[in-house]
N, C-alpha and C positions, 0 to 999 in steps of 0.2 A: 264548393258549395260540395266534390264529391265528399269532401276531406268533411266536411258540419252532418249532410246524411247517412255519411260511416259512424259517428261519434253518436250520434239518434239510435241508429239499428244497434250501437256497445250495451248503449240507458235499457234498451224492450227490450233486450238477449239476456235482459241483467245480469254481464260478466262475472262468463258462466267461473275463471281464472280465483275466483274469489267468494267466500260465504257475502250474500245480497241482504242488506234488509232496506225497509221499503223509510223506515224511521229514526235516526238517528238524534237523540236528545243527551248534547254536553251540558260540566261546569264547564270543568276546568281538566285538558287532557295533563295523565288520565279518569276522570272522573265524568264517566258518561260513557250511556250504555247504545249499543253494543259499547265496540272496545275498535282502534281503529285501524282495525286488520281491516274490517269492513268493508267492504262495494256498498256505496246507497244511490237507490233507486226508486227519490221519492226526496221526504223535504227532511231540512234539517236545521235544525235551531238549537244553536252555544250562546250561551250567555254568559260568555268570559272572552273563554278559548274554545277550538273543537279541531277535528282530526279529524279524518275517512282514506282510507287507499280511494277507491277511484269515486266519481259522482257524476249521474243525471239527476236533474231536477231541480228541486227550489233549496237557498245553503243560503236560513236568515240569523246575521246574527253580532257581536260586537268584533270576535276576529275569528275566521273559517280559513280551515290550510287543507289541502286537497294534494294527499303527498301523491299519485296518478294524477291521471286525463281526467279532468271537470268538463261536464255536456249540462248549460242550464244558463240560470238567472244564479247570480250571485250580491246578496244583498249585504253587505258590515258596513267598519267602521276598518277595517279589515283584510283584502283577500289573499286568498295566496295561491296557486293552483304549480307544485311544482315541476310537473309538465308540460302538459299540450289545452288548454282550454277553447272550447267554442264553445263562443256566445259571451253573457253579456255580467260583466263587472262593476257593480254602484255602489260607491264609499270612499274615503278618505284616500283611503294606498288602495294598489289596486300594481301582481304583478303576480306574472303567466312566465314560464319555462317560454314557451312557444304560445301566441294569442293569433283566434281567428275570429276575432266578433268585435265590439264596443267596452272602451273602457273608461269611466267615468269618475273624474276623477279629482281631488288639489295630485296628485300625484300619481302618475299612470308604469306600470313600466312593464319589457318585455325584452327578456336578457337575449332569446336570440335570435326572432322573425318575430313579426307583427301583422296580420295581413286586415280592414275595417277601414275604425273609427279610437284614434283615442282621443277624449276631451278632457282640457282639464289644466292645472298651469302649467309645473313640468309631465310634458311628456317624453315618455327615452324607450328606445330602443337600439336592435343593431341592422337591422335591417325592415323595410318598410314596405309594405305598397300595397296603401290605400293611407288616409285623411288623417293626422296630428292640425287641431285647435289649440289654442291655453295660451298663455303666457310664455312659456318656455318648449321649446321641438328641439329632439333626438335620434337624430337616424345615426350613431355614435362608430364611424369607420362598417360600416357598412357601403349596400346600395337604396335604394330610396328611388319609385316609381308609383308618382300623387303630389301630395299636396299638402303644404306645410305653412300655417297657417296663422303665427303666432306670433310676439314684438320680435323673440331672438329667437331665428332656425338657424340649426347646423349640421353635414348630413356629413358624411363622409364621401361618393359618387349622386350625384342629383339623376340620373338614370331616365329619360320624360316626363320629367315634373317641374312643379310649379314651388317655389319659395315666398311669399309673397309678411314677411313684416320687417317695421323698423330692422332691422337688422340680421343680414341676409349671408350665413359662412357654410360654403362647399370643398371640398377636396376638390373633384373633380364635378363638371359643371354638363349638363347632355340637355339644357330642356331652357327655364328661362325664371332671372335671382327679380324681385319689385319688390323694391325696401328704402330706406334715406342711405342706405351702406349697407354695398352687394361685395363680396367677396370669395374671391376661389385660389387657395390657401393653398404653399405650402409647393409641394413640386406637379399640380395639380390644373390641369389645362378643361377650360370654356370652349367649347363649340358650340353655343344656343347666344342667349341674347339676359347683358344685366342692362335693366331700368331702375337707375335712380337718382338720388343724388351724388354721388363719393360710388365708382364703380371701382373693385382691385380684380384682375388677373395677371396670372406670372405668364399665362401666354394662353391666347385667343388663337385659337387654333379655327378659322370659319367663323366667328359669331362675331358682333354687336353688341357694345355697350354703347348706351346713349343714356349720356350723363352734363349736370354743372360738372366735374369733374371727373376723365376719364385715365387711369393709370393698370401699362401693364408691364412689364421688362420684353415679352415677343410678342406681337403682333401681327395674326394672318389674317384681317377681316376689315373693324370699319370697327370707329370709334367718334360719334356725331359729340360734338359737349362747349363747352364754356373753355374747358381747359384736358386737353389731351398730351398722353407725353404718354411716350417707347422707353425707359431710360434706360435701357443692355443692351438687352439684340434689339433684332432683325423686324423692321416695319416692312410686309408686303401688303399692302392696303391700303384703305382708303383714311384718314385726318381732318373731316371733317368740325368746325371752328375758331373760337374770334381766337385763342392761340393755338398753336400747334407747336411739337415737339418729337424731333426721333434722331438719336444719339445715333442711325444707322439705320436709311431705306434704303432700301432693295428692287423697284417695282413698285412705288408704290408711289399716292399720289398725295399732295395736302392742300388744301382748298378754307381761307380765312385770313382775317385781319397779320396777324403776324403768325410766319413759318419757318420753323428752322429744324432745317434738316446736319446735321454733324460731321457723317461721312462726307457729307459737298465742301470741299475742304473752298471748290478758288468761290463758291456764293453759300451759305451754310444758310445764311437768311434772306430774306422775298416777303413783302408786302400779296395777301390778298392771293400766290396760285406757288407752289412748290411741290418738286419733286424728284423722285430718279427713277432713269430706270437702265 
């Protein structure tokens, strides 16, 4: 909120560091009046393509580009803000270096940071605090706190949030994944809940997997499903299912129809209940 108020104040005071105009009209840059070095506090109309320095107000055209900061509403096929954007972008393709507000289009891009809502076919940012809704949503290698609700969701680190989709993927999970196929990949750890048909993580650390098939390399938590597998590392927790398998269990319990613990050399298999303490 402070960032938004500061941006609006900047627009009202007229961007005192550059020449300012209340109206800019562009055919295709440099065929425009006034030249792109001006700040705009008011209205910009771009027939094909237009540029300005900083902008505050209403931006309408085919392709609009702001070289500095943007505060207001941009409506065009292509909306581009090279620096920070505070407000709304509506179009076919939206781009901002850093975005605070709403992006609505087929393709939404925030190169560094996004706080607000992205609604589109493809949503992409590096760090997210807010909501992504669409066909594909990505917070690439950064941190996300909020909601990803798309057919396919990917985030570097889900930090207190929810992924809701057909396929959910994270490098690190401190939150929830709900979908058909949930994954925590690379060397990441899951410390929350995976709820889906298939759940996979390398390391479940104090978390829960609930699904038809649950798979982990290391488990310190709970697996509940038809088939539960800890395939390489250590299990210290609970496996509850029809078939439970653990390569190495230490301080854990299996409850199910068929229970296998590979490092129990004397009795590696027991029906109904098995454990190693």
